[in-house]
C-alpha positions as CSV (number, residue, x, y, z in Angstrom):
1,M,-7.5,-65.9,-62.9
2,A,-8.8,-63.4,-60.6
3,T,-9.6,-64.9,-57.2
4,T,-12.8,-64.4,-55.4
5,M,-11.5,-61.7,-53.0
6,Q,-9.6,-60.0,-55.8
7,Q,-12.7,-59.9,-57.8
8,R,-14.7,-58.5,-55.1
9,M,-12.4,-55.7,-54.2
10,L,-12.0,-54.8,-58.1
11,D,-16.0,-54.8,-58.6
12,A,-16.2,-52.7,-55.8
13,M,-13.9,-50.3,-57.3
14,L,-14.9,-50.4,-61.0
15,P,-15.3,-47.1,-62.6
16,A,-18.8,-46.6,-64.4
17,D,-17.8,-46.2,-67.4
18,L,-16.2,-49.9,-67.3
19,A,-19.0,-51.6,-65.6
20,A,-20.3,-53.4,-68.7
21,E,-19.3,-54.2,-71.9
22,P,-21.2,-52.6,-74.2
23,E,-23.1,-54.5,-77.0
24,R,-23.1,-52.6,-79.9
25,W,-19.8,-51.6,-82.0
26,Q,-20.5,-47.9,-81.5
27,Q,-21.0,-47.9,-77.7
28,R,-17.6,-50.1,-77.7
29,K,-15.8,-47.3,-79.6
30,S,-17.3,-44.8,-77.0
31,V,-16.0,-46.5,-74.3
32,R,-12.6,-46.9,-75.7
33,T,-12.5,-42.9,-76.5
34,R,-13.3,-42.3,-73.2
35,V,-10.3,-44.5,-71.7
36,R,-8.0,-42.8,-74.3
37,L,-9.4,-39.5,-72.8
38,V,-8.7,-40.6,-69.4
39,E,-5.1,-42.1,-70.1
40,A,-4.0,-38.7,-71.6
41,A,-5.4,-37.1,-68.7
42,I,-3.2,-38.9,-66.2
43,D,-0.5,-38.2,-68.2
44,C,-1.2,-34.7,-68.0
45,L,-1.4,-35.3,-64.2
46,V,1.8,-36.9,-64.1
47,E,3.7,-34.6,-65.9
48,E,2.3,-31.0,-65.2
49,G,0.4,-31.5,-61.9
50,Y,-3.3,-30.6,-61.3
51,S,-3.2,-27.3,-62.5
52,G,-2.2,-28.8,-66.3
53,L,-5.2,-31.0,-66.3
54,T,-7.3,-29.2,-68.9
55,T,-9.8,-30.5,-71.3
56,Q,-8.1,-28.4,-73.8
57,K,-4.8,-30.1,-73.2
58,V,-6.0,-33.6,-73.1
59,A,-7.9,-33.1,-76.4
60,E,-4.8,-31.9,-77.8
61,R,-3.0,-34.9,-76.5
62,T,-5.4,-37.2,-78.2
63,G,-6.3,-35.5,-81.0
64,S,-9.6,-35.0,-80.3
65,S,-11.9,-32.2,-81.6
66,R,-13.7,-30.0,-79.1
67,G,-16.9,-31.4,-79.5
68,A,-15.8,-35.0,-79.2
69,M,-14.3,-33.9,-76.0
70,H,-17.1,-32.0,-74.7
71,H,-19.4,-35.1,-75.8
72,H,-17.3,-37.1,-73.2
73,F,-16.2,-34.5,-70.5
74,A,-18.3,-31.3,-70.7
75,T,-16.4,-29.8,-67.8
76,R,-12.6,-30.3,-66.4
77,M,-14.4,-31.6,-63.2
78,D,-16.1,-33.9,-65.2
79,L,-12.8,-35.3,-66.5
80,A,-10.9,-35.0,-62.9
81,A,-14.2,-37.4,-61.9
82,A,-13.2,-39.7,-64.2
83,V,-9.5,-39.8,-63.7
84,V,-10.1,-40.3,-59.8
85,E,-12.3,-43.1,-60.6
86,H,-9.7,-44.9,-62.9
87,V,-6.6,-44.1,-61.0
88,F,-8.1,-45.9,-57.5
89,Y,-9.1,-49.0,-59.5
90,R,-6.1,-49.4,-61.2
91,R,-3.9,-48.9,-58.0
92,M,-6.1,-51.6,-56.3
93,Q,-5.9,-53.8,-59.5
94,A,-2.0,-53.5,-60.0
95,F,-1.3,-54.2,-56.2
96,L,-3.3,-57.3,-56.0
97,D,-2.0,-58.7,-59.2
98,D,1.4,-58.0,-57.9
99,Y,1.0,-59.0,-54.1
100,L,-1.0,-62.3,-54.9
101,S,1.6,-63.3,-57.4
102,A,4.6,-62.7,-55.3
103,V,2.8,-64.7,-52.1
104,A,2.2,-67.8,-54.2
105,G,4.1,-70.5,-52.2
106,A,6.1,-67.9,-50.1
107,R,7.0,-68.8,-46.5
108,D,5.0,-67.3,-43.8
109,E,8.1,-65.7,-42.2
110,A,8.6,-64.1,-45.7
111,L,5.0,-62.6,-46.1
112,F,5.9,-59.2,-44.2
113,E,8.5,-58.3,-46.4
114,I,6.8,-59.4,-49.4
115,S,3.7,-57.4,-49.0
116,T,5.9,-54.2,-47.7
117,E,7.7,-54.6,-51.0
118,A,4.7,-54.9,-53.2
119,Y,3.2,-51.8,-51.7
120,W,6.2,-50.1,-52.3
121,R,6.3,-51.0,-55.9
122,S,2.8,-49.9,-56.0
123,V,4.0,-46.3,-55.2
124,Q,6.2,-46.1,-58.2
125,T,3.7,-46.4,-60.7
126,R,2.3,-43.7,-62.9
127,D,-1.5,-44.3,-61.4
128,Y,0.1,-43.6,-57.8
129,A,1.9,-40.3,-59.0
130,A,-1.4,-39.2,-60.4
131,Y,-3.2,-40.2,-57.0
132,V,-0.6,-38.2,-54.9
133,E,-1.3,-34.9,-57.5
134,L,-5.0,-35.2,-57.1
135,A,-4.9,-35.8,-53.2
136,V,-2.6,-32.9,-52.8
137,A,-4.5,-30.5,-55.0
138,A,-7.9,-31.9,-53.2
139,R,-6.7,-29.9,-50.2
140,S,-7.1,-26.8,-51.7
141,D,-9.6,-27.2,-54.3
142,S,-13.0,-27.8,-52.6
143,D,-14.7,-28.7,-56.1
144,L,-12.0,-31.5,-56.5
145,E,-12.3,-32.5,-52.8
146,R,-16.1,-33.3,-53.7
147,V,-15.1,-36.2,-56.2
148,F,-11.8,-37.2,-54.6
149,L,-12.7,-37.7,-50.8
150,P,-15.5,-40.1,-51.6
151,A,-13.5,-42.2,-53.9
152,A,-10.6,-42.2,-51.4
153,Q,-12.9,-43.2,-48.6
154,R,-14.5,-45.8,-50.6
155,F,-11.2,-47.1,-51.4
156,D,-10.2,-47.3,-47.9
157,A,-13.1,-49.0,-46.8
158,V,-13.1,-51.9,-49.6
159,W,-9.1,-52.3,-49.0
160,I,-10.0,-52.5,-44.9
161,S,-13.0,-54.9,-45.3
162,E,-11.1,-57.5,-47.4
163,M,-7.7,-57.2,-45.8
164,I,-8.1,-60.1,-43.5
165,E,-8.6,-62.4,-46.7
166,S,-5.4,-61.0,-48.3
167,F,-3.5,-61.0,-45.1
168,P,-4.8,-64.3,-43.2
169,Q,-1.4,-64.1,-40.8
170,W,-3.1,-61.4,-39.0
171,Q,-6.0,-63.7,-38.5
172,A,-8.0,-62.1,-35.4
173,R,-5.9,-59.2,-34.8
174,W,-8.2,-56.9,-36.9
175,E,-7.4,-53.5,-35.3
176,T,-3.7,-54.1,-35.3
177,M,-3.8,-55.0,-39.0
178,K,-5.5,-51.9,-39.7
179,L,-2.8,-50.2,-37.8
180,V,-0.1,-51.8,-39.6
181,S,-1.9,-50.9,-43.1
182,D,-1.8,-47.2,-41.9
183,F,1.7,-47.3,-40.9
184,V,2.9,-48.9,-44.2
185,V,0.8,-46.6,-46.5
186,T,2.0,-43.5,-44.6
187,A,5.7,-44.3,-44.7
188,H,5.7,-45.3,-48.1
189,M,4.2,-42.2,-49.1
190,G,6.4,-40.2,-47.2
191,L,9.6,-42.5,-48.4
192,M,8.2,-41.8,-51.9
193,L,8.0,-38.1,-51.8
194,N,11.7,-38.1,-50.1
195,L,13.4,-40.5,-52.6
196,P,14.9,-38.0,-54.7
197,V,16.5,-36.3,-51.5
198,I,17.7,-39.5,-49.6
199,G,18.4,-41.8,-52.9
200,A,18.0,-45.5,-53.3
201,K,20.6,-46.7,-50.7
202,R,18.9,-44.9,-47.7
203,A,15.5,-45.7,-49.1
204,A,16.1,-49.4,-49.3
205,L,17.0,-49.2,-45.5
206,V,14.0,-47.5,-44.8
207,R,12.0,-50.4,-46.6
208,R,13.7,-52.7,-44.6
209,L,12.9,-51.2,-41.6
210,V,9.4,-50.8,-42.3
211,A,9.1,-54.3,-43.0
212,R,10.9,-55.3,-39.6
213,V,8.3,-53.0,-37.7
214,V,5.2,-54.9,-39.3
215,A,6.8,-57.9,-38.3
216,L,7.4,-56.9,-34.6
217,L,4.1,-55.4,-34.6
218,H,2.6,-58.6,-35.5
219,A,4.8,-60.9,-33.0
220,E,3.6,-58.4,-30.2
221,A,0.1,-58.7,-31.1
222,A,0.7,-62.4,-31.2
223,A,2.5,-62.6,-27.8
224,G,-0.3,-60.1,-26.2
225,I,2.0,-57.2,-25.5
226,L,0.3,-55.0,-28.0
227,D,-3.6,-55.8,-28.0
228,L,-5.8,-53.1,-30.0
229,E,-8.7,-55.4,-30.4
230,E,-12.0,-54.2,-29.5
231,N,-11.7,-55.2,-25.7
232,N,-8.6,-52.9,-25.4
233,P,-9.0,-50.2,-28.0
234,T,-6.2,-48.2,-26.6
235,G,-3.7,-50.8,-26.4
236,L,-0.8,-48.6,-27.3
């Protein structure tokens, strides 16, 4: 069963078409079809990149008619906007399920490695691969940027606002915790993109290094060596 924090975070990211359970059979069927189209769109992104995401290809993958496709997603950008919503929601859902399960009964000293490894597992997913394709494409496609960036900013805001409950070991070290989160997110994205080059063995060493740096930052914050809180915003 979801924790209050977990449910609150997921509710904040819930795609519009999943926000309420339709009462009528026809409405439920429509929602299932829409989700199936989004799933096929994610497959297009992962397998062919953003250039391979078209309404025609999604219709072909699902065996849907052009009319049915147009009913749910009249344009490619309508489809992309739905994919963005679903990808961010499912990234949040998968990480929370994994992390909260992993930390149950864990020792405090193991929490840093557990949390960083949970995040690493989250970047190995199909949804994260789709996210990367969207993030890269949004840099040069202004239409996509207009739907991607607000969703990305909302994801970040929800994550930041709830982290103190997810990671109580940071307690009042709010600014330091945000720094650590940014560090882990950035390091793991770079590691994932370079994995084919450096290989699994070196990647494992980098992940251990990331976990050690996180633990070190926590120790320095606790000892007053690193102070990024409101009274000292330039503590680095």
